SEFIZA-3560 file (N, C-alpha, C; in Angstrom, 3 decimals):
REM SEFIZA-3560
<numar><xx>6.114</xx><yy>76.610</yy><zz>149.617</zz><atom>N</atom></numar>
<numar><xx>6.444</xx><yy>75.527</yy><zz>150.522</zz><atom>CA</atom></numar>
<numar><xx>5.204</xx><yy>75.209</yy><zz>151.347</zz><atom>C</atom></numar>
<numar><xx>4.808</xx><yy>73.935</yy><zz>151.361</zz><atom>N</atom></numar>
<numar><xx>3.637</xx><yy>73.557</yy><zz>152.165</zz><atom>CA</atom></numar>
<numar><xx>3.930</xx><yy>73.716</yy><zz>153.654</zz><atom>C</atom></numar>
<numar><xx>2.877</xx><yy>73.940</yy><zz>154.419</zz><atom>N</atom></numar>
<numar><xx>3.027</xx><yy>74.022</yy><zz>155.874</zz><atom>CA</atom></numar>
<numar><xx>2.055</xx><yy>73.044</yy><zz>156.520</zz><atom>C</atom></numar>
<numar><xx>2.327</xx><yy>72.706</yy><zz>157.759</zz><atom>N</atom></numar>
<numar><xx>1.448</xx><yy>71.809</yy><zz>158.507</zz><atom>CA</atom></numar>
<numar><xx>1.083</xx><yy>72.476</yy><zz>159.825</zz><atom>C</atom></numar>
<numar><xx>-0.005</xx><yy>72.026</yy><zz>160.406</zz><atom>N</atom></numar>
<numar><xx>-0.471</xx><yy>72.556</yy><zz>161.676</zz><atom>CA</atom></numar>
<numar><xx>-0.420</xx><yy>71.435</yy><zz>162.705</zz><atom>C</atom></numar>
<numar><xx>0.026</xx><yy>71.748</yy><zz>163.909</zz><atom>N</atom></numar>
<numar><xx>0.077</xx><yy>70.772</yy><zz>164.985</zz><atom>CA</atom></numar>
<numar><xx>-1.306</xx><yy>70.714</yy><zz>165.626</zz><atom>C</atom></numar>
<numar><xx>-1.868</xx><yy>69.503</yy><zz>165.741</zz><atom>N</atom></numar>
<numar><xx>-3.202</xx><yy>69.334</yy><zz>166.314</zz><atom>CA</atom></numar>
<numar><xx>-3.146</xx><yy>69.434</yy><zz>167.837</zz><atom>C</atom></numar>
<numar><xx>-4.299</xx><yy>69.385</yy><zz>168.457</zz><atom>N</atom></numar>
<numar><xx>-4.364</xx><yy>69.437</yy><zz>169.923</zz><atom>CA</atom></numar>
<numar><xx>-3.720</xx><yy>68.206</yy><zz>170.556</zz><atom>C</atom></numar>
<numar><xx>-3.601</xx><yy>67.114</yy><zz>169.771</zz><atom>N</atom></numar>
<numar><xx>-2.928</xx><yy>65.898</yy><zz>170.250</zz><atom>CA</atom></numar>
<numar><xx>-1.462</xx><yy>65.877</yy><zz>169.820</zz><atom>C</atom></numar>
<numar><xx>-0.932</xx><yy>67.025</yy><zz>169.389</zz><atom>N</atom></numar>
<numar><xx>0.456</xx><yy>67.184</yy><zz>168.967</zz><atom>CA</atom></numar>
<numar><xx>0.798</xx><yy>66.331</yy><zz>167.747</zz><atom>C</atom></numar>
<numar><xx>-0.151</xx><yy>66.164</yy><zz>166.842</zz><atom>N</atom></numar>
<numar><xx>0.070</xx><yy>65.392</yy><zz>165.625</zz><atom>CA</atom></numar>
<numar><xx>0.175</xx><yy>66.342</yy><zz>164.445</zz><atom>C</atom></numar>
<numar><xx>0.905</xx><yy>65.891</yy><zz>163.402</zz><atom>N</atom></numar>
<numar><xx>0.965</xx><yy>66.641</yy><zz>162.155</zz><atom>CA</atom></numar>
<numar><xx>0.603</xx><yy>65.695</yy><zz>161.013</zz><atom>C</atom></numar>
<numar><xx>0.234</xx><yy>66.267</yy><zz>159.865</zz><atom>N</atom></numar>
<numar><xx>-0.072</xx><yy>65.481</yy><zz>158.682</zz><atom>CA</atom></numar>
<numar><xx>0.989</xx><yy>65.800</yy><zz>157.640</zz><atom>C</atom></numar>
<numar><xx>1.645</xx><yy>64.763</yy><zz>157.099</zz><atom>N</atom></numar>
<numar><xx>2.634</xx><yy>64.963</yy><zz>156.045</zz><atom>CA</atom></numar>
<numar><xx>1.870</xx><yy>65.230</yy><zz>154.747</zz><atom>C</atom></numar>
<numar><xx>2.173</xx><yy>66.334</yy><zz>154.053</zz><atom>N</atom></numar>
<numar><xx>1.456</xx><yy>66.665</yy><zz>152.814</zz><atom>CA</atom></numar>
<numar><xx>1.528</xx><yy>65.525</yy><zz>151.797</zz><atom>C</atom></numar>
<numar><xx>0.459</xx><yy>65.369</yy><zz>151.023</zz><atom>N</atom></numar>
<numar><xx>0.346</xx><yy>64.239</yy><zz>150.099</zz><atom>CA</atom></numar>
<numar><xx>1.446</xx><yy>64.224</yy><zz>149.045</zz><atom>C</atom></numar>
<numar><xx>1.863</xx><yy>65.377</yy><zz>148.515</zz><atom>N</atom></numar>
<numar><xx>2.919</xx><yy>65.363</yy><zz>147.505</zz><atom>CA</atom></numar>
<numar><xx>4.236</xx><yy>64.867</yy><zz>148.090</zz><atom>C</atom></numar>
<numar><xx>4.525</xx><yy>65.198</yy><zz>149.345</zz><atom>N</atom></numar>
<numar><xx>5.738</xx><yy>64.709</yy><zz>150.015</zz><atom>CA</atom></numar>
<numar><xx>5.640</xx><yy>63.207</yy><zz>150.260</zz><atom>C</atom></numar>
<numar><xx>4.455</xx><yy>62.722</yy><zz>150.664</zz><atom>N</atom></numar>
<numar><xx>4.268</xx><yy>61.276</yy><zz>150.885</zz><atom>CA</atom></numar>
<numar><xx>4.476</xx><yy>60.508</yy><zz>149.598</zz><atom>C</atom></numar>
<numar><xx>3.945</xx><yy>61.022</yy><zz>148.506</zz><atom>N</atom></numar>
<numar><xx>4.097</xx><yy>60.335</yy><zz>147.209</zz><atom>CA</atom></numar>
<numar><xx>5.552</xx><yy>60.304</yy><zz>146.764</zz><atom>C</atom></numar>
<numar><xx>6.265</xx><yy>61.433</yy><zz>146.898</zz><atom>N</atom></numar>
<numar><xx>7.657</xx><yy>61.488</yy><zz>146.463</zz><atom>CA</atom></numar>
<numar><xx>8.537</xx><yy>60.528</yy><zz>147.257</zz><atom>C</atom></numar>
<numar><xx>8.265</xx><yy>60.370</yy><zz>148.551</zz><atom>N</atom></numar>
<numar><xx>9.074</xx><yy>59.509</yy><zz>149.402</zz><atom>CA</atom></numar>
<numar><xx>8.522</xx><yy>58.096</yy><zz>149.529</zz><atom>C</atom></numar>
<numar><xx>7.346</xx><yy>57.848</yy><zz>149.001</zz><atom>N</atom></numar>
<numar><xx>6.749</xx><yy>56.518</yy><zz>149.096</zz><atom>CA</atom></numar>
<numar><xx>6.303</xx><yy>56.168</yy><zz>150.497</zz><atom>C</atom></numar>
<numar><xx>5.844</xx><yy>57.164</yy><zz>151.246</zz><atom>N</atom></numar>
<numar><xx>5.382</xx><yy>56.937</yy><zz>152.613</zz><atom>CA</atom></numar>
<numar><xx>3.918</xx><yy>56.523</yy><zz>152.592</zz><atom>C</atom></numar>
<numar><xx>3.597</xx><yy>55.452</yy><zz>153.310</zz><atom>N</atom></numar>
<numar><xx>2.227</xx><yy>54.973</yy><zz>153.392</zz><atom>CA</atom></numar>
<numar><xx>1.795</xx><yy>54.807</yy><zz>154.839</zz><atom>C</atom></numar>
<numar><xx>0.541</xx><yy>54.450</yy><zz>155.016</zz><atom>N</atom></numar>
<numar><xx>0.000</xx><yy>54.245</yy><zz>156.361</zz><atom>CA</atom></numar>
<numar><xx>0.784</xx><yy>53.151</yy><zz>157.075</zz><atom>C</atom></numar>
<numar><xx>1.169</xx><yy>53.397</yy><zz>158.319</zz><atom>N</atom></numar>
<numar><xx>1.899</xx><yy>52.425</yy><zz>159.110</zz><atom>CA</atom></numar>
<numar><xx>3.411</xx><yy>52.514</yy><zz>158.980</zz><atom>C</atom></numar>
<numar><xx>3.919</xx><yy>53.292</yy><zz>158.011</zz><atom>N</atom></numar>
<numar><xx>5.368</xx><yy>53.463</yy><zz>157.876</zz><atom>CA</atom></numar>
<numar><xx>5.907</xx><yy>54.254</yy><zz>159.061</zz><atom>C</atom></numar>
<numar><xx>7.163</xx><yy>54.011</yy><zz>159.398</zz><atom>N</atom></numar>
<numar><xx>7.801</xx><yy>54.729</yy><zz>160.502</zz><atom>CA</atom></numar>
<numar><xx>8.761</xx><yy>55.766</yy><zz>159.947</zz><atom>C</atom></numar>
<numar><xx>8.844</xx><yy>56.893</yy><zz>160.652</zz><atom>N</atom></numar>
<numar><xx>9.758</xx><yy>57.962</yy><zz>160.282</zz><atom>CA</atom></numar>
<numar><xx>10.701</xx><yy>58.234</yy><zz>161.450</zz><atom>C</atom></numar>
<numar><xx>11.958</xx><yy>58.508</yy><zz>161.135</zz><atom>N</atom></numar>
<numar><xx>12.913</xx><yy>58.942</yy><zz>162.152</zz><atom>CA</atom></numar>
<numar><xx>12.773</xx><yy>60.445</yy><zz>162.297</zz><atom>C</atom></numar>
<numar><xx>12.930</xx><yy>60.943</yy><zz>163.525</zz><atom>N</atom></numar>
<numar><xx>12.799</xx><yy>62.371</yy><zz>163.798</zz><atom>CA</atom></numar>
<numar><xx>14.138</xx><yy>62.884</yy><zz>164.314</zz><atom>C</atom></numar>
<numar><xx>14.628</xx><yy>63.944</yy><zz>163.689</zz><atom>N</atom></numar>
<numar><xx>15.886</xx><yy>64.568</yy><zz>164.102</zz><atom>CA</atom></numar>
<numar><xx>15.643</xx><yy>66.059</yy><zz>164.288</zz><atom>C</atom></numar>
<numar><xx>16.153</xx><yy>66.607</yy><zz>165.375</zz><atom>N</atom></numar>
<numar><xx>16.052</xx><yy>68.039</yy><zz>165.627</zz><atom>CA</atom></numar>
<numar><xx>17.422</xx><yy>68.647</yy><zz>165.380</zz><atom>C</atom></numar>
<numar><xx>17.468</xx><yy>69.639</yy><zz>164.493</zz><atom>N</atom></numar>
<numar><xx>18.716</xx><yy>70.297</yy><zz>164.134</zz><atom>CA</atom></numar>
<numar><xx>18.482</xx><yy>71.799</yy><zz>164.137</zz><atom>C</atom></numar>
<numar><xx>19.095</xx><yy>72.486</yy><zz>165.099</zz><atom>N</atom></numar>
<numar><xx>18.892</xx><yy>73.930</yy><zz>165.267</zz><atom>CA</atom></numar>
<numar><xx>17.396</xx><yy>74.217</yy><zz>165.382</zz><atom>C</atom></numar>
<numar><xx>16.857</xx><yy>74.931</yy><zz>164.418</zz><atom>N</atom></numar>
<numar><xx>15.431</xx><yy>75.283</yy><zz>164.417</zz><atom>CA</atom></numar>
<numar><xx>14.628</xx><yy>74.397</yy><zz>163.466</zz><atom>C</atom></numar>
<numar><xx>15.220</xx><yy>73.280</yy><zz>163.012</zz><atom>N</atom></numar>
<numar><xx>14.569</xx><yy>72.424</yy><zz>162.017</zz><atom>CA</atom></numar>
<numar><xx>14.184</xx><yy>71.077</yy><zz>162.607</zz><atom>C</atom></numar>
<numar><xx>13.097</xx><yy>70.538</yy><zz>162.108</zz><atom>N</atom></numar>
<numar><xx>12.639</xx><yy>69.194</yy><zz>162.443</zz><atom>CA</atom></numar>
<numar><xx>12.769</xx><yy>68.372</yy><zz>161.170</zz><atom>C</atom></numar>
<numar><xx>13.598</xx><yy>67.334</yy><zz>161.192</zz><atom>N</atom></numar>
<numar><xx>13.875</xx><yy>66.536</yy><zz>160.001</zz><atom>CA</atom></numar>
<numar><xx>13.236</xx><yy>65.172</yy><zz>160.165</zz><atom>C</atom></numar>
<numar><xx>12.386</xx><yy>64.799</yy><zz>159.211</zz><atom>N</atom></numar>
<numar><xx>11.727</xx><yy>63.494</yy><zz>159.204</zz><atom>CA</atom></numar>
<numar><xx>12.338</xx><yy>62.665</yy><zz>158.082</zz><atom>C</atom></numar>
<numar><xx>12.721</xx><yy>61.434</yy><zz>158.402</zz><atom>N</atom></numar>
<numar><xx>13.263</xx><yy>60.522</yy><zz>157.397</zz><atom>CA</atom></numar>
<numar><xx>12.513</xx><yy>59.206</yy><zz>157.461</zz><atom>C</atom></numar>
<numar><xx>12.262</xx><yy>58.644</yy><zz>156.287</zz><atom>N</atom></numar>
<numar><xx>11.596</xx><yy>57.344</yy><zz>156.225</zz><atom>CA</atom></numar>
<numar><xx>12.553</xx><yy>56.287</yy><zz>156.744</zz><atom>C</atom></numar>
<numar><xx>12.067</xx><yy>55.419</yy><zz>157.633</zz><atom>N</atom></numar>
<numar><xx>12.886</xx><yy>54.343</yy><zz>158.196</zz><atom>CA</atom></numar>
<numar><xx>12.619</xx><yy>53.048</yy><zz>157.465</zz><atom>C</atom></numar>
<numar><xx>13.670</xx><yy>52.261</yy><zz>157.194</zz><atom>N</atom></numar>
<numar><xx>13.459</xx><yy>50.936</yy><zz>156.599</zz><atom>CA</atom></numar>
<numar><xx>12.671</xx><yy>50.057</yy><zz>157.566</zz><atom>C</atom></numar>
<numar><xx>11.896</xx><yy>49.154</yy><zz>157.029</zz><atom>N</atom></numar>
<numar><xx>11.050</xx><yy>48.311</yy><zz>157.873</zz><atom>CA</atom></numar>
<numar><xx>11.848</xx><yy>47.229</yy><zz>158.608</zz><atom>C</atom></numar>
<numar><xx>12.940</xx><yy>46.755</yy><zz>158.015</zz><atom>N</atom></numar>
<numar><xx>13.744</xx><yy>45.708</yy><zz>158.656</zz><atom>CA</atom></numar>
<numar><xx>14.902</xx><yy>46.321</yy><zz>159.433</zz><atom>C</atom></numar>
<numar><xx>15.123</xx><yy>45.876</yy><zz>160.653</zz><atom>N</atom></numar>
<numar><xx>16.252</xx><yy>46.408</yy><zz>161.430</zz><atom>CA</atom></numar>
<numar><xx>17.593</xx><yy>46.233</yy><zz>160.724</zz><atom>C</atom></numar>
<numar><xx>17.769</xx><yy>45.128</yy><zz>160.003</zz><atom>N</atom></numar>
<numar><xx>19.033</xx><yy>44.894</yy><zz>159.302</zz><atom>CA</atom></numar>
<numar><xx>19.252</xx><yy>45.931</yy><zz>158.202</zz><atom>C</atom></numar>
<numar><xx>18.183</xx><yy>46.414</yy><zz>157.567</zz><atom>N</atom></numar>
<numar><xx>18.314</xx><yy>47.444</yy><zz>156.539</zz><atom>CA</atom></numar>
<numar><xx>18.757</xx><yy>48.771</yy><zz>157.141</zz><atom>C</atom></numar>
<numar><xx>18.376</xx><yy>49.032</yy><zz>158.389</zz><atom>N</atom></numar>
<numar><xx>18.796</xx><yy>50.277</yy><zz>159.043</zz><atom>CA</atom></numar>
<numar><xx>20.288</xx><yy>50.293</yy><zz>159.315</zz><atom>C</atom></numar>
<numar><xx>20.922</xx><yy>49.122</yy><zz>159.438</zz><atom>N</atom></numar>
<numar><xx>22.345</xx><yy>49.032</yy><zz>159.733</zz><atom>CA</atom></numar>
<numar><xx>23.216</xx><yy>48.997</yy><zz>158.482</zz><atom>C</atom></numar>
<numar><xx>22.595</xx><yy>48.813</yy><zz>157.323</zz><atom>N</atom></numar>
<numar><xx>23.348</xx><yy>48.667</yy><zz>156.076</zz><atom>CA</atom></numar>
<numar><xx>24.222</xx><yy>49.903</yy><zz>155.822</zz><atom>C</atom></numar>
<numar><xx>25.503</xx><yy>49.680</yy><zz>155.591</zz><atom>N</atom></numar>
<numar><xx>26.430</xx><yy>50.755</yy><zz>155.278</zz><atom>CA</atom></numar>
<numar><xx>26.925</xx><yy>51.540</yy><zz>156.475</zz><atom>C</atom></numar>
<numar><xx>26.600</xx><yy>51.110</yy><zz>157.680</zz><atom>N</atom></numar>
<numar><xx>26.947</xx><yy>51.860</yy><zz>158.883</zz><atom>CA</atom></numar>
<numar><xx>28.462</xx><yy>52.035</yy><zz>159.038</zz><atom>C</atom></numar>
<numar><xx>29.241</xx><yy>51.004</yy><zz>158.786</zz><atom>N</atom></numar>
<numar><xx>30.682</xx><yy>51.098</yy><zz>158.968</zz><atom>CA</atom></numar>
<numar><xx>31.454</xx><yy>51.297</yy><zz>157.676</zz><atom>C</atom></numar>
<numar><xx>30.771</xx><yy>51.704</yy><zz>156.635</zz><atom>N</atom></numar>
<numar><xx>31.398</xx><yy>51.830</yy><zz>155.320</zz><atom>CA</atom></numar>
<numar><xx>32.595</xx><yy>52.774</yy><zz>155.342</zz><atom>C</atom></numar>
<numar><xx>32.478</xx><yy>53.895</yy><zz>156.016</zz><atom>N</atom></numar>
<numar><xx>33.560</xx><yy>54.883</yy><zz>156.001</zz><atom>CA</atom></numar>
<numar><xx>34.812</xx><yy>54.378</yy><zz>156.720</zz><atom>C</atom></numar>
<numar><xx>34.659</xx><yy>53.440</yy><zz>157.634</zz><atom>N</atom></numar>
<numar><xx>35.817</xx><yy>52.914</yy><zz>158.357</zz><atom>CA</atom></numar>
<numar><xx>36.757</xx><yy>52.130</yy><zz>157.445</zz><atom>C</atom></numar>
<numar><xx>36.256</xx><yy>51.609</yy><zz>156.315</zz><atom>N</atom></numar>
<numar><xx>37.066</xx><yy>50.778</yy><zz>155.429</zz><atom>CA</atom></numar>
<numar><xx>37.537</xx><yy>51.517</yy><zz>154.186</zz><atom>C</atom></numar>
<numar><xx>37.335</xx><yy>52.829</yy><zz>154.104</zz><atom>N</atom></numar>
<numar><xx>37.780</xx><yy>53.569</yy><zz>152.923</zz><atom>CA</atom></numar>
<numar><xx>39.305</xx><yy>53.581</yy><zz>152.873</zz><atom>C</atom></numar>
<numar><xx>39.868</xx><yy>53.181</yy><zz>151.752</zz><atom>N</atom></numar>
<numar><xx>41.313</xx><yy>53.155</yy><zz>151.572</zz><atom>CA</atom></numar>
<numar><xx>41.992</xx><yy>51.963</yy><zz>152.215</zz><atom>C</atom></numar>
<numar><xx>41.243</xx><yy>51.010</yy><zz>152.736</zz><atom>N</atom></numar>
<numar><xx>41.811</xx><yy>49.832</yy><zz>153.393</zz><atom>CA</atom></numar>
<numar><xx>41.388</xx><yy>48.590</yy><zz>152.614</zz><atom>C</atom></numar>
<numar><xx>42.366</xx><yy>47.727</yy><zz>152.341</zz><atom>N</atom></numar>
<numar><xx>42.056</xx><yy>46.447</yy><zz>151.703</zz><atom>CA</atom></numar>
<numar><xx>41.666</xx><yy>45.474</yy><zz>152.814</zz><atom>C</atom></numar>
<numar><xx>40.392</xx><yy>45.086</yy><zz>152.895</zz><atom>N</atom></numar>
<numar><xx>39.949</xx><yy>44.247</yy><zz>154.006</zz><atom>CA</atom></numar>
<numar><xx>40.658</xx><yy>42.893</yy><zz>154.077</zz><atom>C</atom></numar>
<numar><xx>40.965</xx><yy>42.300</yy><zz>152.937</zz><atom>N</atom></numar>
<numar><xx>41.640</xx><yy>40.997</yy><zz>152.933</zz><atom>CA</atom></numar>
<numar><xx>43.034</xx><yy>41.136</yy><zz>153.553</zz><atom>C</atom></numar>
<numar><xx>43.757</xx><yy>42.169</yy><zz>153.144</zz><atom>N</atom></numar>
<numar><xx>45.093</xx><yy>42.398</yy><zz>153.695</zz><atom>CA</atom></numar>
<numar><xx>45.018</xx><yy>42.706</yy><zz>155.187</zz><atom>C</atom></numar>
<numar><xx>44.040</xx><yy>43.463</yy><zz>155.574</zz><atom>N</atom></numar>
<numar><xx>43.871</xx><yy>43.821</yy><zz>156.980</zz><atom>CA</atom></numar>
<numar><xx>43.643</xx><yy>42.563</yy><zz>157.844</zz><atom>C</atom></numar>
<numar><xx>42.784</xx><yy>41.674</yy><zz>157.384</zz><atom>N</atom></numar>
<numar><xx>42.491</xx><yy>40.441</yy><zz>158.137</zz><atom>CA</atom></numar>
<numar><xx>43.738</xx><yy>39.570</yy><zz>158.208</zz><atom>C</atom></numar>
<numar><xx>44.486</xx><yy>39.489</yy><zz>157.109</zz><atom>N</atom></numar>
<numar><xx>45.709</xx><yy>38.677</yy><zz>157.107</zz><atom>CA</atom></numar>
<numar><xx>46.727</xx><yy>39.233</yy><zz>158.106</zz><atom>C</atom></numar>
<numar><xx>46.847</xx><yy>40.564</yy><zz>158.165</zz><atom>N</atom></numar>
<numar><xx>47.749</xx><yy>41.191</yy><zz>159.131</zz><atom>CA</atom></numar>
<numar><xx>47.309</xx><yy>40.912</yy><zz>160.567</zz><atom>C</atom></numar>
<numar><xx>46.014</xx><yy>40.922</yy><zz>160.805</zz><atom>N</atom></numar>
<numar><xx>45.504</xx><yy>40.633</yy><zz>162.143</zz><atom>CA</atom></numar>
<numar><xx>45.799</xx><yy>39.181</yy><zz>162.536</zz><atom>C</atom></numar>
<numar><xx>45.674</xx><yy>38.267</yy><zz>161.580</zz><atom>N</atom></numar>
<numar><xx>45.953</xx><yy>36.849</yy><zz>161.860</zz><atom>CA</atom></numar>
<numar><xx>47.427</xx><yy>36.636</yy><zz>162.168</zz><atom>C</atom></numar>
<numar><xx>48.288</xx><yy>37.370</yy><zz>161.480</zz><atom>N</atom></numar>
<numar><xx>49.740</xx><yy>37.232</yy><zz>161.689</zz><atom>CA</atom></numar>
<numar><xx>50.135</xx><yy>37.722</yy><zz>163.095</zz><atom>C</atom></numar>
<numar><xx>49.403</xx><yy>38.669</yy><zz>163.631</zz><atom>N</atom></numar>
<numar><xx>49.708</xx><yy>39.180</yy><zz>164.976</zz><atom>CA</atom></numar>
<numar><xx>49.357</xx><yy>38.140</yy><zz>165.965</zz><atom>C</atom></numar>
//
């Protein structure tokens, strides 16, 4: 497993094989999540609308949206 070193400016370098596998390039943004003793970096989509894609997907599982809207209109 590759390791990284934190610089005096608190910066790290993502190993080249990881950058290639994830398609990370100069200027790309990464999301940072801290979980227990782990630091998780995820590539962020460049468009804000892409970051929201699928956000409410689980709310509609098992629900017919057309029927739901019709029921709301009837109320």
